C-alpha positions in Angstrom: -41.6 -54.6 39.4 -40.3 -53.5 42.7 -41.5 -51.0 45.3 -38.5 -49.5 47.1 -39.1 -47.5 50.2 -37.0 -44.7 51.7 -34.8 -45.8 54.5 -34.0 -43.4 57.3 -30.5 -43.1 58.5 -30.2 -45.4 61.5 -28.3 -45.1 64.7 -25.9 -48.0 65.3 -26.3 -49.5 68.7 -24.6 -52.8 69.7 -26.1 -55.7 67.8 -29.0 -57.4 69.5 -29.6 -59.9 66.8 -30.4 -63.5 67.0 -30.2 -66.5 64.8 -33.3 -68.6 63.8 -34.2 -71.2 66.3 -36.2 -74.3 65.2 -39.1 -75.9 67.0 -41.1 -79.1 66.8 -43.4 -79.4 63.9 -46.3 -81.9 63.5 -47.2 -80.8 60.0 -48.2 -83.8 58.0 -47.8 -81.7 54.8 -44.0 -81.7 55.1 -42.4 -82.9 52.0 -45.5 -82.4 49.8 -43.6 -79.9 47.6 -45.2 -76.9 45.8 -44.1 -73.4 45.1 -44.0 -72.4 48.7 -41.8 -75.3 49.9 -38.1 -74.4 50.6 -36.0 -77.0 48.8 -32.5 -76.5 50.2 -30.5 -74.1 52.3 -29.1 -70.9 50.8 -26.7 -68.2 51.8 -27.4 -64.5 52.0 -26.3 -62.8 48.7 -23.8 -60.4 50.2 -20.5 -60.7 52.1 -20.0 -60.9 55.8 -19.5 -57.7 57.9 -22.7 -55.7 57.2 -26.4 -55.9 57.7 -28.9 -55.5 54.9 -32.5 -54.3 55.1 -35.3 -56.4 53.7 -37.4 -53.9 51.9 -39.9 -56.3 50.3 -40.8 -60.0 50.5 -43.8 -61.9 49.2 -46.3 -60.7 51.8 -47.9 -58.1 49.5 -46.1 -55.4 47.5 -45.4 -55.4 43.8 -43.8 -58.8 43.3 -45.8 -61.1 41.1 -45.6 -63.6 38.2 -44.9 -61.5 35.2 -45.6 -64.3 32.7 -42.3 -64.7 30.9 -39.5 -67.2 31.3 -37.9 -66.8 34.8 -40.3 -64.0 35.5 -42.3 -65.6 38.3 -41.3 -63.2 41.1 -44.1 -64.2 43.5 -41.5 -65.1 46.1 -38.8 -62.5 45.3 -37.0 -60.5 48.0 -35.5 -57.0 47.8 -32.5 -55.9 49.9 -30.9 -52.5 50.4 -29.2 -50.3 53.0 -29.5 -46.8 54.4 -29.2 -43.9 51.9 -26.8 -44.8 49.1 -24.7 -47.2 51.2 -25.7 -50.2 49.1 -24.8 -48.8 45.7 -21.7 -50.5 44.2 -21.4 -53.2 46.8 -20.7 -56.8 45.8 -23.4 -59.5 45.4 -22.7 -63.2 45.7 -24.8 -66.2 44.7 -27.0 -67.9 47.3 -25.8 -71.3 46.2 -22.9 -72.6 44.0 -23.7 -73.0 40.3 -22.9 -71.8 36.7 -23.8 -68.4 35.2 -26.6 -69.2 32.8 -27.5 -65.8 31.4 -26.2 -62.2 31.6 -28.6 -59.4 30.7 -27.7 -55.8 30.2 -30.0 -52.9 30.8 -32.5 -52.8 27.9 -31.3 -56.0 26.3 -34.2 -58.4 27.0 -33.9 -57.7 30.7 -37.7 -57.3 31.3 -37.1 -54.4 33.7 -34.5 -56.2 35.8 -31.7 -54.0 34.3 -28.3 -55.5 34.5 -29.1 -58.9 35.8 -27.6 -62.4 36.2 -29.2 -65.9 36.1 -27.3 -68.6 37.9 -28.1 -72.3 37.2 -27.7 -74.5 40.3 -28.7 -77.7 38.6 -31.8 -79.9 38.8 -34.0 -77.0 37.4 -33.0 -74.6 40.2 -32.2 -71.1 39.0 -31.6 -67.8 40.9 -31.9 -64.3 39.6 -30.1 -61.1 40.8 -31.4 -57.8 39.3 -30.7 -54.1 39.0 -26.9 -54.3 39.1 -24.8 -51.2 38.5 -22.1 -53.5 37.1 -21.9 -57.2 36.1 -18.7 -59.0 37.1 -19.2 -62.5 35.5 -19.7 -64.0 32.0 -22.0 -66.7 30.9 -20.6 -70.1 31.6 -18.5 -69.0 34.6 -18.5 -71.4 37.6 -19.5 -69.5 40.8 -19.8 -70.3 44.5 -21.3 -68.4 47.4 -18.2 -66.2 47.7 -17.9 -65.2 44.1 -18.8 -61.5 43.3 -21.2 -61.7 40.4 -22.2 -58.0 40.3 -22.6 -54.8 42.1 -25.8 -53.4 43.6 -27.4 -50.6 41.5 -30.6 -49.2 40.2 -30.6 -50.3 36.5 -33.9 -51.3 34.9 -37.2 -50.5 36.6 -36.2 -49.5 40.2 -37.8 -46.7 42.1 -37.3 -45.1 45.5 -36.1 -42.0 47.3 -33.6 -43.2 49.8 -30.6 -42.5 47.5 -30.9 -39.3 45.6 -27.9 -39.9 43.4 -29.1 -43.4 42.4 -32.8 -43.6 43.1 -34.2 -47.0 43.8 -30.8 -48.7 44.6 -31.4 -52.2 45.8 -30.8 -55.9 45.0 -33.7 -58.0 43.6 -33.4 -61.7 44.4 -35.6 -64.4 43.0 -35.5 -68.2 42.9 -37.2 -70.6 40.5 -37.7 -74.3 40.4 -38.4 -75.5 36.9 -39.3 -71.9 36.1 -41.8 -71.6 38.9 -41.0 -69.0 41.7 -40.2 -70.5 45.1 -39.2 -69.1 48.4 -35.4 -68.8 48.8 -35.5 -70.2 52.3 -34.0 -71.0 54.6 -31.7 -68.1 53.8 -28.6 -68.3 56.0 -30.9 -70.3 58.4 -33.7 -67.6 58.4 -37.2 -68.9 57.6 -39.2 -66.8 57.0 -37.1 -63.8 55.8 -39.0 -60.9 57.4 -39.8 -57.6 55.6 -38.6 -54.7 57.7 -35.7 -56.5 59.4 -31.9 -56.2 59.1 -30.2 -59.4 58.3 -26.6 -60.6 57.9 -24.8 -63.3 56.0 -24.4 -65.3 59.2 -28.2 -65.4 59.6 -28.4 -62.8 62.4 -31.5 -60.8 62.4 -32.6 -57.5 64.0 -36.1 -56.2 63.4 -35.5 -52.9 65.3 -32.7 -50.6 64.1 -29.6 -51.2 62.0 -27.0 -53.0 64.2 -24.2 -51.6 62.1 -21.0 -53.1 60.7 -19.2 -55.9 62.4 -15.9 -57.7 61.8 -16.4 -59.9 58.8 -16.1 -63.7 59.2 -14.2 -65.8 56.7 -16.6 -68.4 55.3 -14.2 -71.2 56.3 -14.6 -70.1 59.8 -18.4 -69.7 59.7 -20.0 -72.1 62.2 -23.4 -71.7 63.7 -25.6 -74.0 65.8 -28.9 -73.4 64.0 -31.1 -75.7 66.1 -30.9 -77.8 69.3 -33.8 -79.8 70.6 -34.7 -83.1 72.2 -37.5 -85.7 71.9 -39.5 -87.0 73.5 -40.4 -83.9 75.5 -40.6 -86.0 78.7 -39.7 -89.5 79.9 -38.9 -91.7 82.9 -35.5 -92.4 84.6 -33.5 -95.4 83.3 -36.2 -96.2 80.7 -36.7 -93.5 78.1 -33.9 -93.2 75.6 -34.0 -89.4 74.9 -32.8 -88.2 71.5 -30.9 -84.9 71.2 -30.7 -83.3 67.8 -28.3 -80.5 66.8 -28.3 -78.8 63.4 -25.0 -77.1 62.7 -24.1 -74.8 59.7 -20.4 -75.3 58.8 -20.1 -74.8 55.0 -16.6 -76.1 54.3 -15.9 -78.9 56.9 -17.6 -81.3 59.2 -17.4 -80.0 62.8 -16.9 -81.8 66.1 -20.0 -81.5 68.2 -20.3 -82.2 71.9 -23.4 -82.5 74.0 -23.1 -81.2 77.6 -25.7 -82.5 80.1 -25.8 -81.0 83.6 -27.2 -83.3 86.3 -28.5 -81.1 89.1 -28.6 -84.0 91.5 -24.9 -84.6 91.5 -23.9 -81.2 90.2 -21.8 -82.7 87.4 -21.7 -81.8 83.7 -21.3 -84.9 81.5 -19.9 -84.6 78.0 -20.9 -86.8 75.1 -19.7 -86.8 71.5 -22.6 -86.5 69.0 -22.6 -88.5 65.8 -23.7 -87.5 62.2 -24.2 -89.3 59.0 -24.9 -86.1 57.1 -22.8 -85.5 54.0 -22.7 -81.7 53.9 -23.8 -78.6 55.7 -26.1 -78.1 57.4 -25.0 -81.1 59.5 -27.4 -83.0 61.7 -25.9 -84.5 64.9 -27.6 -87.0 67.1 -27.1 -88.5 70.6 -29.4 -91.0 72.3 -29.3 -92.2 75.9 -31.4 -92.6 79.0 -30.9 -90.6 82.1 -30.3 -92.1 85.5 -32.0 -89.8 88.0 -35.3 -88.1 88.2 -35.4 -84.3 88.1 -34.4 -81.4 85.8 -31.4 -81.6 83.4 -29.9 -78.6 81.6 -28.1 -79.3 78.3 -26.3 -77.4 75.5 -23.9 -78.2 72.6 -20.6 -76.9 71.6 -19.3 -77.1 68.0 -15.8 -76.6 66.6 -14.6 -77.0 63.0 -11.0 -75.9 63.5 -11.6 -72.4 62.1 -14.6 -71.4 64.2 -16.6 -72.5 67.2 -20.1 -71.9 68.6 -22.0 -72.8 71.7 -25.8 -73.1 71.7 -28.1 -71.6 74.4 -29.0 -74.1 77.1 -32.3 -75.9 77.3 -33.8 -78.3 79.8 -35.8 -81.4 80.2 -37.6 -83.1 83.1 -37.3 -86.8 84.0 -40.0 -88.5 86.0 -39.8 -91.6 88.3 -39.3 -95.0 86.7 -42.6 -96.6 85.7 -41.5 -100.2 85.3 -44.1 -100.4 82.5 -42.3 -98.7 79.7 -43.1 -100.1 76.2 -40.5 -102.6 74.9 -39.4 -101.9 71.3 -38.9 -105.3 69.5 -38.1 -104.1 66.0 -38.1 -101.0 63.9 -37.3 -100.3 60.2 -38.2 -98.5 57.0 -38.5 -99.7 53.5 -38.9 -98.2 50.1 -42.2 -98.4 48.3 -43.1 -96.9 44.9 -41.1 -93.9 43.7 -40.2 -91.7 46.6 -42.7 -93.3 49.0 -41.4 -95.0 52.2 -43.0 -97.0 54.9 -41.9 -96.9 58.5 -42.7 -99.8 60.9 -42.2 -100.5 64.6 -43.2 -103.6 66.6 -43.4 -103.3 70.4 -45.0 -104.8 73.5 -47.0 -102.5 75.9 -49.3 -103.1 78.8 -51.1 -100.8 79.4 -52.2 -100.1 75.8 -50.2 -97.3 74.1 -51.8 -93.9 73.7 -49.9 -93.1 70.5 -46.9 -93.9 68.4 -45.0 -91.1 66.6 -42.5 -91.2 63.7 -39.8 -88.5 64.2 -37.8 -87.3 61.2 -35.2 -84.6 60.8 -34.5 -83.0 57.4 -31.1 -81.1 57.5 -32.7 -78.3 55.4 -35.4 -77.6 58.0 -34.4 -76.7 61.6 -37.0 -78.7 63.3 -38.1 -82.2 64.3 -41.1 -83.3 62.2 -43.4 -85.8 63.9 -46.2 -87.9 62.4 -48.8 -90.1 64.2 -48.5 -93.7 63.1 -51.4 -96.1 62.6 -51.5 -98.9 65.3 -53.0 -102.4 65.5 -52.3 -105.3 67.9 -52.5 -108.9 68.9 -52.8 -109.0 72.6 -49.9 -107.0 74.1 -47.9 -107.1 70.9 -48.4 -103.9 68.8 -47.5 -102.9 65.3 -47.4 -99.3 64.0 -46.8 -98.0 60.5 -46.6 -94.7 58.6 -46.2 -94.0 54.9 -45.0 -90.8 53.3 -42.8 -89.4 50.5 -39.5 -87.5 51.0 -38.6 -84.7 48.6 -35.0 -83.8 49.3 -31.8 -85.7 48.3 -30.2 -85.8 51.7 -29.7 -88.0 54.7 -32.6 -88.2 57.2 -32.2 -89.4 60.8 -35.4 -91.0 62.1 -36.8 -92.9 65.1 -40.1 -93.9 66.6 -41.6 -93.0 70.0 -44.2 -95.1 71.8 -46.3 -93.5 74.6 -48.3 -95.6 77.0 -49.3 -93.0 79.6 -46.7 -94.4 82.1 -43.6 -93.9 80.1 -42.1 -93.3 76.6 -39.8 -95.6 74.7 -37.9 -94.7 71.6 -36.5 -97.0 68.9 -32.8 -96.7 68.0 -32.0 -93.7 65.7 -31.4 -94.8 62.1 -30.4 -92.8 59.0 -32.1 -92.9 55.6 -30.0 -91.7 52.7 -31.6 -90.4 49.5 -29.5 -89.9 46.4 
């Protein structure tokens, strides 16, 4: 079932880890579903304060669909530590839920040894295998801080790193309606890379083990997962740029401030970002035009009362005013059949537009998704539309961008809530 490799004892230099940074995506396949689509955010299955080594993922190795109920391990992940360090350490669920099944070594465990299945609702179930000890009973309510078992080598586990307990590791698998899916993003990491050290906070080091660090109370965990802007360029006093920040704050909604530095007057301006998100990860939005031409640096700071974080800075360039920016007349979305939606925007543009893009942010994916809209016109009045389905029950901010070669105009940001 699992192939566990020997881990050499590692030196412990200062951590040089980094969190996952999102980028733009223009994939029109987003939201199509399927076994390789991440459905919601999950938390690393171990406490804060230590790094764990990813010994195996789904890029080769022994993981596969074994053909029995909750046995599709096509997208399973194995974690361990140097030597015998992992043995006996606590494991926590990747998402709140209810303990569905508890298996003991040899009792219908299919080689997972002492293992636990957690039901997260809506057909989503996670498995944790090879425990040395199980700490919960069937029917127990658990969250991402509840110890459910201790890492071990029960069942079919092989390896040479720990001579006292050969094959010690945690086997994690996630199923949607019994079909294996990727447990991503996992503490913001997507993909989870084999051969890298990872932490509960989503820090990653693909060199050597960064070593222990002072643990962080989950109530204080706060991390800016993504900061971006769109459109990528625009014109002074015309283009309404949209800044997007994705913030992981599990227990409370943070306050997020956008800081924009204008090189021309050497002043940093602060703006409060807004969010209609209902839970972590939170998406924050701010939209405005910029007065002067030139380069602007920007960054965000977030604070939830128990923790704070500041993103790295980024920049954008603003060109001279064109006086021919498209004029947005109206924009909206409406529900069609099932989970299908249509987005529409009406605008005036002379010269003719080059393209119109629909921009959508899904809180569970640290990126801005963009889709080219179909356009038609009557004189200088243009209409553009795009139809697609949305899979996740969450709140999506969206807006449209019209490019005419001279400038870019954006529609006001709106929020679409799916229950």
